Backbone as CSV, one residue per row, in Angstrom:
resi,resn,N_x,N_y,N_z,CA_x,CA_y,CA_z,C_x,C_y,C_z
1,UNK,19.776,10.209,13.433,19.713,8.831,12.956,18.381,8.220,13.350
2,UNK,17.666,7.670,12.360,16.412,6.984,12.611,16.641,5.495,12.833
3,UNK,15.773,4.875,13.626,15.753,3.433,13.773,14.609,2.921,12.913
4,UNK,14.938,2.113,11.890,13.980,1.778,10.839,13.890,0.274,10.639
5,UNK,12.669,-0.252,10.674,12.413,-1.648,10.361,11.897,-1.732,8.931
6,UNK,12.565,-2.538,8.101,12.135,-2.782,6.723,11.771,-4.253,6.606
7,UNK,10.545,-4.520,6.193,10.023,-5.889,6.163,9.968,-6.390,4.721
8,UNK,10.567,-7.575,4.503,10.626,-8.154,3.165,11.913,-7.808,2.456
9,UNK,13.011,-7.772,3.211,14.255,-7.167,2.726,15.213,-8.144,2.061
10,UNK,14.766,-9.346,1.744,15.660,-10.329,1.142,16.242,-9.849,-0.189
11,UNK,15.440,-9.140,-0.972,15.871,-8.753,-2.318,15.028,-7.591,-2.804
12,UNK,15.302,-7.165,-4.042,14.471,-6.178,-4.712,14.463,-4.817,-4.049
13,UNK,13.297,-4.186,-4.043,13.152,-2.809,-3.572,13.539,-2.684,-2.106
14,UNK,13.039,-3.588,-1.267,13.305,-3.483,0.168,14.783,-3.640,0.472
15,UNK,15.455,-4.513,-0.265,16.889,-4.685,-0.087,17.626,-3.396,-0.422
16,UNK,17.223,-2.754,-1.518,17.841,-1.482,-1.913,17.553,-0.390,-0.887
17,UNK,16.345,-0.382,-0.324,16.004,0.593,0.711,16.934,0.433,1.903
18,UNK,17.135,-0.802,2.341,18.009,-1.053,3.496,19.417,-0.531,3.242
19,UNK,19.938,-0.804,2.075,21.304,-0.389,1.765,21.433,1.135,1.732
20,UNK,20.433,1.799,1.156,20.500,3.258,1.074,20.337,3.910,2.441
21,UNK,19.451,3.390,3.249,19.280,3.944,4.596,20.524,3.711,5.445
22,UNK,21.109,2.526,5.321,22.334,2.223,6.054,23.468,3.157,5.620
23,UNK,23.556,3.405,4.320,24.635,4.250,3.794,24.532,5.684,4.295
24,UNK,23.325,6.141,4.579,23.190,7.523,5.056,23.249,7.629,6.585
25,UNK,23.392,6.478,7.244,23.636,6.514,8.683,22.485,6.130,9.571
26,UNK,21.361,5.690,8.994,20.245,5.230,9.823,20.536,3.851,10.394
27,UNK,19.897,3.539,11.514,19.979,2.190,12.075,18.887,1.364,11.433
28,UNK,19.274,0.381,10.626,18.328,-0.396,9.829,18.215,-1.813,10.370
29,UNK,16.967,-2.236,10.605,16.675,-3.616,10.952,15.935,-4.223,9.767
30,UNK,16.531,-5.239,9.139,15.965,-5.865,7.948,15.304,-7.175,8.329
31,UNK,13.979,-7.233,8.209,13.246,-8.473,8.453,13.166,-9.234,7.140
32,UNK,13.745,-10.428,7.115,13.870,-11.211,5.891,13.143,-12.540,6.030
33,UNK,12.607,-13.017,4.910,11.977,-14.336,4.908,13.029,-15.420,5.099
34,UNK,14.162,-15.256,4.420,15.286,-16.178,4.600,16.203,-15.618,5.687
35,UNK,17.491,-15.855,5.568,18.398,-15.477,6.647,18.994,-14.099,6.543
36,UNK,18.783,-13.402,5.398,19.357,-12.074,5.237,20.847,-12.094,5.007
37,UNK,21.351,-13.162,4.365,22.789,-13.267,4.158,23.324,-12.182,3.223
38,UNK,22.454,-11.538,2.477,22.893,-10.521,1.539,23.443,-9.274,2.188
39,UNK,23.316,-9.133,3.497,23.798,-7.944,4.190,25.067,-8.256,4.970
40,UNK,26.027,-8.831,4.298,27.279,-9.180,4.983,28.175,-7.967,5.158
41,UNK,27.881,-6.892,4.423,28.647,-5.665,4.552,27.745,-4.573,5.125
42,UNK,28.360,-3.570,5.736,27.586,-2.471,6.285,27.021,-2.798,7.648
43,UNK,26.134,-1.941,8.124,25.638,-2.074,9.485,24.214,-2.523,9.596
44,UNK,23.654,-3.136,8.528,22.261,-3.573,8.570,22.114,-4.746,9.537
45,UNK,21.164,-4.620,10.446,20.862,-5.656,11.445,19.757,-6.532,10.877
46,UNK,19.997,-7.813,10.702,19.023,-8.680,10.051,18.339,-9.623,11.036
47,UNK,17.063,-9.878,10.753,16.282,-10.871,11.481,15.679,-11.797,10.432
48,UNK,16.067,-13.052,10.438,15.611,-13.995,9.433,14.394,-14.779,9.863
49,UNK,13.794,-15.457,8.888,12.666,-16.333,9.164,11.350,-15.623,9.388
50,UNK,11.225,-14.396,8.877,10.007,-13.616,9.121,9.044,-13.768,7.948
51,UNK,8.107,-14.682,8.109,7.031,-14.929,7.153,5.829,-14.117,7.622
52,UNK,5.427,-13.120,6.834,4.378,-12.200,7.290,3.004,-12.851,7.344
53,UNK,2.876,-14.067,6.820,1.591,-14.773,6.917,1.476,-15.600,8.188
54,UNK,2.535,-15.632,8.973,2.597,-16.509,10.135,2.618,-15.727,11.437
55,UNK,1.633,-15.976,12.289,1.628,-15.350,13.603,2.859,-15.703,14.419
56,UNK,3.255,-16.977,14.482,4.463,-17.327,15.234,5.723,-16.662,14.684
57,UNK,5.828,-16.532,13.363,7.006,-15.877,12.788,7.037,-14.398,13.144
58,UNK,5.885,-13.760,13.124,5.846,-12.343,13.497,6.150,-12.191,14.983
59,UNK,5.781,-13.173,15.793,6.161,-13.134,17.210,7.680,-13.218,17.368
60,UNK,8.337,-13.998,16.498,9.804,-14.031,16.503,10.358,-12.629,16.256
61,UNK,9.747,-11.910,15.315,10.159,-10.528,15.046,9.960,-9.659,16.277
62,UNK,8.795,-9.771,16.898,8.504,-8.971,18.092,9.509,-9.276,19.200
63,UNK,9.791,-10.545,19.415,10.749,-10.920,20.460,12.139,-10.374,20.161
64,UNK,12.526,-10.404,18.870,13.837,-9.884,18.486,13.910,-8.372,18.680
65,UNK,12.841,-7.674,18.374,12.805,-6.226,18.583,12.860,-5.902,20.077
66,UNK,12.120,-6.672,20.858,12.123,-6.447,22.310,13.513,-6.704,22.895
67,UNK,14.177,-7.747,22.418,15.524,-8.061,22.905,16.516,-6.957,22.573
68,UNK,16.261,-6.249,21.479,17.130,-5.142,21.073,16.764,-3.838,21.768
69,UNK,15.675,-3.832,22.536,15.211,-2.601,23.154,14.797,-1.573,22.123
70,UNK,14.200,-2.061,21.037,13.926,-1.199,19.884,12.850,-0.162,20.181
71,UNK,13.097,1.029,19.646,12.079,2.065,19.524,12.113,2.458,18.058
72,UNK,11.038,2.195,17.325,11.051,2.332,15.878,10.537,3.695,15.435
73,UNK,11.380,4.399,14.691,10.958,5.665,14.087,10.157,5.418,12.811
74,UNK,10.568,4.394,12.045,9.840,3.998,10.842,9.613,2.495,10.856
75,UNK,8.464,2.093,10.320,8.250,0.721,9.876,7.852,0.820,8.408
76,UNK,8.607,0.150,7.554,8.334,0.176,6.119,8.082,-1.261,5.670
77,UNK,6.831,-1.556,5.358,6.445,-2.913,4.984,6.438,-3.029,3.457
78,UNK,7.351,-3.843,2.934,7.501,-3.982,1.484,7.130,-5.382,1.001
79,UNK,7.148,-6.368,1.864,6.910,-7.756,1.456,5.606,-7.887,0.668
80,UNK,5.686,-8.553,-0.470,4.508,-8.736,-1.303,4.755,-9.793,-2.354
81,UNK,3.672,-10.181,-3.034,3.762,-11.202,-4.076,2.806,-10.828,-5.190
82,UNK,3.152,-11.220,-6.421,2.310,-10.967,-7.585,2.075,-12.282,-8.312
83,UNK,0.813,-12.652,-8.472,0.432,-13.802,-9.285,-0.618,-13.344,-10.278
84,UNK,-0.469,-13.714,-11.530,-1.354,-13.222,-12.587,-2.495,-14.205,-12.840
85,UNK,-3.667,-13.672,-13.166,-4.802,-14.517,-13.505,-5.736,-13.752,-14.437
86,UNK,-6.672,-14.463,-15.016,-7.699,-13.865,-15.861,-9.035,-14.505,-15.508
87,UNK,-10.122,-13.811,-15.818,-11.459,-14.321,-15.541,-11.661,-15.640,-16.278
88,UNK,-12.134,-16.637,-15.563,-12.305,-17.972,-16.128,-11.166,-18.899,-15.780
89,UNK,-10.054,-18.339,-15.289,-8.886,-19.148,-14.929,-8.338,-18.736,-13.562
90,UNK,-9.212,-18.320,-12.672,-8.776,-17.843,-11.358,-8.481,-19.026,-10.443
91,UNK,-7.317,-19.011,-9.875,-6.906,-20.024,-8.893,-7.215,-19.445,-7.513
92,UNK,-8.277,-19.907,-6.887,-8.721,-19.311,-5.639,-7.789,-19.615,-4.477
93,UNK,-7.087,-20.731,-4.550,-6.083,-20.994,-3.523,-4.943,-19.983,-3.622
94,UNK,-4.524,-19.662,-4.848,-3.479,-18.655,-5.023,-3.989,-17.273,-4.642
95,UNK,-5.263,-17.026,-4.884,-5.847,-15.744,-4.484,-5.787,-15.589,-2.968
96,UNK,-6.090,-16.670,-2.248,-5.988,-16.625,-0.790,-4.546,-16.385,-0.352
97,UNK,-3.599,-17.020,-1.046,-2.185,-16.831,-0.723,-1.783,-15.367,-0.890
98,UNK,-2.201,-14.757,-2.000,-1.855,-13.356,-2.224,-2.512,-12.452,-1.193
99,UNK,-3.734,-12.781,-0.819,-4.418,-11.996,0.208,-3.693,-12.104,1.545
100,UNK,-3.234,-13.301,1.885,-2.502,-13.501,3.134,-1.227,-12.656,3.169
101,UNK,-0.512,-12.620,2.054,0.764,-11.899,2.014,0.553,-10.400,1.832
102,UNK,-0.245,-10.019,0.842,-0.346,-8.609,0.448,-1.270,-7.777,1.322
103,UNK,-2.266,-8.404,1.910,-3.265,-7.661,2.690,-3.122,-7.909,4.190
104,UNK,-3.182,-9.178,4.579,-3.083,-9.492,6.001,-1.657,-9.337,6.516
105,UNK,-0.678,-9.545,5.653,0.717,-9.410,6.066,1.039,-8.052,6.664
106,UNK,0.794,-6.956,5.920,1.097,-5.648,6.493,0.276,-5.307,7.727
107,UNK,-0.952,-5.797,7.795,-1.763,-5.550,8.981,-1.191,-6.300,10.186
108,UNK,-0.822,-7.555,9.968,-0.263,-8.364,11.060,1.032,-7.727,11.587
109,UNK,1.893,-7.295,10.680,3.159,-6.690,11.091,2.932,-5.347,11.771
110,UNK,2.069,-4.533,11.205,1.811,-3.212,11.786,1.253,-3.335,13.196
111,UNK,0.290,-4.218,13.374,-0.309,-4.396,14.698,0.737,-4.851,15.708
112,UNK,1.640,-5.741,15.262,2.671,-6.250,16.164,3.704,-5.189,16.522
113,UNK,3.916,-4.230,15.610,4.973,-3.234,15.820,4.516,-1.980,16.553
114,UNK,3.212,-1.810,16.713,2.709,-0.602,17.370,3.342,-0.353,18.743
115,UNK,3.558,-1.385,19.565,4.168,-1.119,20.877,5.575,-0.526,20.802
116,UNK,6.237,-0.662,19.662,7.588,-0.138,19.511,7.596,1.257,18.874
117,UNK,6.411,1.789,18.600,6.283,3.085,17.944,5.635,4.074,18.902
118,UNK,5.782,5.338,18.573,5.200,6.376,19.414,4.985,7.644,18.622
119,UNK,4.605,8.724,19.274,4.399,9.987,18.570,5.617,10.351,17.727
120,UNK,5.365,10.653,16.462,6.443,10.983,15.542,6.904,9.810,14.697
121,UNK,6.496,8.597,15.070,6.847,7.429,14.253,6.056,7.444,12.948
122,UNK,6.554,6.658,11.968,5.931,6.619,10.652,5.790,5.175,10.197
123,UNK,4.659,4.887,9.538,4.403,3.576,8.962,4.129,3.729,7.475
124,UNK,4.918,3.044,6.655,4.694,3.032,5.218,4.376,1.618,4.755
125,UNK,3.314,1.470,3.980,2.950,0.173,3.406,3.090,0.277,1.900
126,UNK,4.015,-0.506,1.350,4.199,-0.508,-0.098,3.131,-1.405,-0.701
127,UNK,2.243,-0.795,-1.438,1.135,-1.490,-2.079,1.310,-1.337,-3.593
128,UNK,0.292,-1.046,-4.338,0.426,-0.917,-5.780,-0.714,-0.091,-6.348
129,UNK,-0.388,0.671,-7.382,-1.405,1.415,-8.119,-2.449,0.467,-8.712
130,UNK,-2.051,-0.778,-8.944,-2.979,-1.767,-9.491,-4.145,-2.009,-8.533
131,UNK,-3.977,-1.681,-7.254,-5.044,-1.816,-6.281,-5.973,-0.626,-6.199
132,UNK,-5.759,0.386,-7.042,-6.607,1.573,-7.027,-7.933,1.304,-7.725
133,UNK,-9.038,1.566,-7.045,-10.349,1.443,-7.687,-10.532,2.527,-8.737
134,UNK,-10.089,3.744,-8.409,-10.286,4.871,-9.308,-9.418,4.824,-10.545
135,UNK,-8.347,4.030,-10.508,-7.400,3.989,-11.621,-7.528,2.706,-12.447
136,UNK,-8.471,1.853,-12.098,-8.627,0.577,-12.800,-9.396,0.785,-14.095
137,UNK,-8.685,0.748,-15.213,-9.322,0.952,-16.510,-9.176,-0.254,-17.426
138,UNK,-8.650,-1.379,-16.894,-8.374,-2.512,-17.782,-8.879,-3.844,-17.262
139,UNK,-9.190,-3.969,-15.973,-9.629,-5.238,-15.420,-8.495,-6.241,-15.317
140,UNK,-8.853,-7.527,-15.151,-7.847,-8.567,-15.044,-7.125,-8.558,-13.711
141,UNK,-6.174,-9.482,-13.547,-5.324,-9.573,-12.356,-6.160,-9.536,-11.072
142,UNK,-7.153,-10.392,-11.007,-8.110,-10.334,-9.907,-7.453,-10.477,-8.543
143,UNK,-6.623,-11.488,-8.371,-6.023,-11.731,-7.054,-5.145,-10.566,-6.628
144,UNK,-4.314,-10.102,-7.535,-3.385,-9.023,-7.195,-4.134,-7.723,-6.926
145,UNK,-5.081,-7.382,-7.805,-5.843,-6.147,-7.610,-6.601,-6.165,-6.284
146,UNK,-7.290,-7.254,-6.026,-8.108,-7.328,-4.809,-7.224,-7.279,-3.563
147,UNK,-6.110,-8.006,-3.579,-5.242,-8.023,-2.396,-4.590,-6.673,-2.162
148,UNK,-4.243,-5.956,-3.227,-3.627,-4.639,-3.054,-4.665,-3.575,-2.713
149,UNK,-5.887,-3.718,-3.224,-6.965,-2.824,-2.784,-7.202,-3.005,-1.290
150,UNK,-7.144,-4.256,-0.839,-7.261,-4.525,0.591,-6.135,-3.895,1.383
151,UNK,-4.919,-3.948,0.843,-3.778,-3.331,1.524,-3.956,-1.821,1.627
152,UNK,-4.541,-1.224,0.596,-4.811,0.217,0.659,-5.795,0.536,1.783
153,UNK,-6.804,-0.303,1.931,-7.759,-0.090,3.016,-7.098,-0.285,4.374
154,UNK,-6.213,-1.264,4.473,-5.461,-1.453,5.715,-4.704,-0.175,6.061
155,UNK,-4.024,0.402,5.074,-3.250,1.624,5.325,-4.147,2.774,5.767
156,UNK,-5.283,2.939,5.105,-6.182,4.046,5.451,-6.786,3.842,6.837
157,UNK,-7.156,2.600,7.154,-7.699,2.308,8.480,-6.658,2.580,9.574
158,UNK,-5.422,2.135,9.316,-4.355,2.368,10.283,-4.084,3.860,10.456
159,UNK,-4.219,4.617,9.388,-4.076,6.081,9.501,-5.059,6.636,10.525
160,UNK,-6.300,6.200,10.449,-7.310,6.719,11.378,-7.028,6.287,12.820
161,UNK,-6.599,5.048,13.001,-6.362,4.553,14.356,-5.040,5.046,14.939
162,UNK,-3.982,5.009,14.142,-2.663,5.367,14.665,-2.437,6.874,14.694
163,UNK,-3.190,7.600,13.878,-3.068,9.053,13.919,-3.403,9.620,15.285
164,UNK,-4.276,8.936,16.023,-4.631,9.364,17.375,-3.444,9.252,18.325
165,UNK,-2.453,8.455,17.943,-1.251,8.272,18.759,-0.070,9.078,18.226
166,UNK,-0.339,9.892,17.194,0.726,10.706,16.631,1.607,9.958,15.648
167,UNK,1.119,8.827,15.124,1.867,8.018,14.169,1.300,8.258,12.774
168,UNK,2.162,8.626,11.834,1.742,8.921,10.470,1.802,7.661,9.614
169,UNK,0.831,7.509,8.705,0.725,6.312,7.871,0.533,6.723,6.417
170,UNK,1.192,6.003,5.503,1.041,6.279,4.078,1.061,4.968,3.304
171,UNK,0.236,4.900,2.248,0.301,3.802,1.283,1.166,4.268,0.127
172,UNK,2.058,3.403,-0.349,3.066,3.810,-1.326,3.074,2.884,-2.536
173,UNK,3.123,3.499,-3.722,3.309,2.756,-4.969,4.727,3.008,-5.449
174,UNK,5.515,1.950,-5.687,6.921,2.154,-6.033,7.181,2.514,-7.481
175,UNK,6.160,2.407,-8.343,6.378,2.536,-9.778,6.539,1.162,-10.393
176,UNK,6.762,1.118,-11.693,7.001,-0.151,-12.378,8.484,-0.476,-12.266
177,UNK,8.796,-1.417,-11.416,10.186,-1.693,-11.037,10.603,-3.059,-11.572
178,UNK,11.800,-3.122,-12.115,12.329,-4.374,-12.669,12.820,-5.266,-11.536
179,UNK,11.959,-6.168,-11.077,12.305,-7.127,-10.019,11.776,-8.498,-10.424
180,UNK,12.081,-9.499,-9.621,11.534,-10.832,-9.863,10.012,-10.812,-9.817
181,UNK,9.453,-9.916,-9.021,8.006,-9.868,-8.866,7.314,-9.468,-10.167
182,UNK,7.933,-8.600,-10.975,7.273,-8.068,-12.170,7.739,-8.718,-13.462
183,UNK,8.577,-9.743,-13.383,9.179,-10.292,-14.606,8.148,-10.867,-15.572
184,UNK,6.996,-11.318,-15.083,5.958,-11.887,-15.941,4.772,-10.940,-16.132
185,UNK,4.941,-9.699,-15.712,3.842,-8.726,-15.800,3.511,-8.453,-17.263
186,UNK,2.229,-8.406,-17.631,1.862,-8.216,-19.045,2.124,-6.792,-19.521
187,UNK,2.433,-6.653,-20.804,2.618,-5.330,-21.384,4.065,-4.888,-21.378
188,UNK,4.294,-3.752,-22.025,5.638,-3.184,-22.129,5.677,-1.867,-21.373
189,UNK,6.628,-1.728,-20.474,6.725,-0.534,-19.638,8.177,-0.070,-19.585
190,UNK,8.335,1.187,-19.246,9.668,1.723,-18.980,9.991,1.454,-17.515
191,UNK,10.519,0.281,-17.273,10.794,-0.127,-15.900,11.944,0.686,-15.310
192,UNK,11.834,0.972,-14.023,12.944,1.578,-13.303,13.625,0.497,-12.477
193,UNK,14.823,0.786,-12.007,15.563,-0.174,-11.204,15.178,-0.041,-9.725
194,UNK,15.381,-1.089,-8.940,15.031,-1.023,-7.516,15.682,0.141,-6.786
195,UNK,16.890,0.502,-7.162,17.586,1.603,-6.487,16.852,2.922,-6.670
196,UNK,16.302,3.145,-7.865,15.557,4.387,-8.106,14.249,4.393,-7.323
197,UNK,13.557,3.252,-7.332,12.315,3.155,-6.558,12.595,3.372,-5.082
198,UNK,13.681,2.816,-4.596,14.034,2.964,-3.181,14.253,4.427,-2.829
199,UNK,14.958,5.157,-3.693,15.195,6.587,-3.418,13.879,7.348,-3.300
200,UNK,12.936,7.053,-4.196,11.651,7.740,-4.148,10.848,7.394,-2.904
201,UNK,10.827,6.135,-2.549,10.076,5.715,-1.361,10.668,6.306,-0.091
202,UNK,11.988,6.344,-0.006,12.639,6.961,1.154,12.298,8.446,1.232
203,UNK,12.283,9.108,0.092,11.942,10.537,0.076,10.520,10.769,0.571
204,UNK,9.602,9.891,0.177,8.212,10.032,0.635,8.105,9.803,2.142
205,UNK,8.866,8.855,2.652,8.861,8.614,4.095,9.521,9.777,4.840
206,UNK,10.574,10.330,4.287,11.244,11.468,4.921,10.281,12.630,5.117
207,UNK,9.446,12.894,4.115,8.570,14.061,4.167,7.237,13.789,4.867
208,UNK,6.964,12.534,5.192,5.688,12.174,5.825,5.570,12.770,7.218
209,UNK,4.427,13.364,7.487,4.097,13.893,8.807,2.652,13.533,9.114
210,UNK,2.251,13.687,10.361,0.863,13.397,10.729,-0.093,14.248,9.901
211,UNK,0.304,15.471,9.585,-0.563,16.373,8.820,-0.747,15.919,7.374
212,UNK,0.169,15.092,6.872,0.064,14.598,5.491,-0.225,13.102,5.450
213,UNK,-0.611,12.545,6.591,-0.875,11.116,6.710,-2.171,10.734,5.997
214,UNK,-2.321,9.418,5.737,-3.568,8.927,5.175,-3.703,9.138,3.692
215,UNK,-2.583,9.181,2.967,-2.587,9.385,1.520,-2.077,8.140,0.808
216,UNK,-2.322,8.096,-0.500,-1.798,7.055,-1.384,-0.860,7.753,-2.346
217,UNK,0.449,7.508,-2.183,1.450,8.272,-2.901,2.286,7.394,-3.826
218,UNK,2.596,7.933,-4.993,3.568,7.331,-5.900,4.957,7.672,-5.375
219,UNK,5.924,6.803,-5.625,7.303,7.086,-5.201,7.814,8.378,-5.796
220,UNK,7.256,8.796,-6.941,7.716,10.059,-7.546,7.079,11.288,-6.931
221,UNK,6.198,11.091,-5.948,5.577,12.208,-5.250,4.127,12.450,-5.605
222,UNK,3.640,11.882,-6.715,2.255,12.091,-7.114,1.310,11.478,-6.092
223,UNK,0.148,12.131,-5.912,-0.900,11.543,-5.108,-1.796,10.705,-6.015
224,UNK,-2.131,9.495,-5.580,-2.879,8.555,-6.400,-4.325,8.414,-5.913
225,UNK,-5.172,7.960,-6.815,-6.570,7.721,-6.462,-6.694,6.434,-5.655
226,UNK,-7.551,6.462,-4.651,-7.815,5.238,-3.894,-8.609,4.276,-4.780
């Protein structure tokens, strides 16, 4: 049984991840922005009020983990936001908001959780293929692309630093998932459901080792361009 912290678990992909991990017998701690009332069944342990843009809120998470005597085998950071924009209509305040959540959020949480991790622990940051420099063939979505490219760099940097401690790190793309986050996304796609994305992300975390750390992986197993 693994002890796993999932961040951003109020709904969507992270919520499905928590339920699937709990069902297979892992000890799941769900960090939620709200109260985590959605986990009234099963054994998911919830910590509410965790805003990844807030240092004091992340300290609440740290204090709650310390009170539980936690030793984390996995930290899976899923919390994120998507706001659409086009050149000539960029809202720079919203761009800063997305950067705070999508880029600084996972870094703030990862740094805070390092004391609870050790050799053999794993860190997964759910980012997006839209943040890939090598895969950008269409432009647009400046705030989202830039913030997710930043998150990819956070993951790669953490790989170099945490690998020295025996902690494996991976950046993960969940696929095109039908959630509130993607409801206004432009174009037509064959969306998958959060449950399918969750299964793929869990599989990638299961197979992650220090020897395979520092990659950008699709939930389906493909390796993606940085």
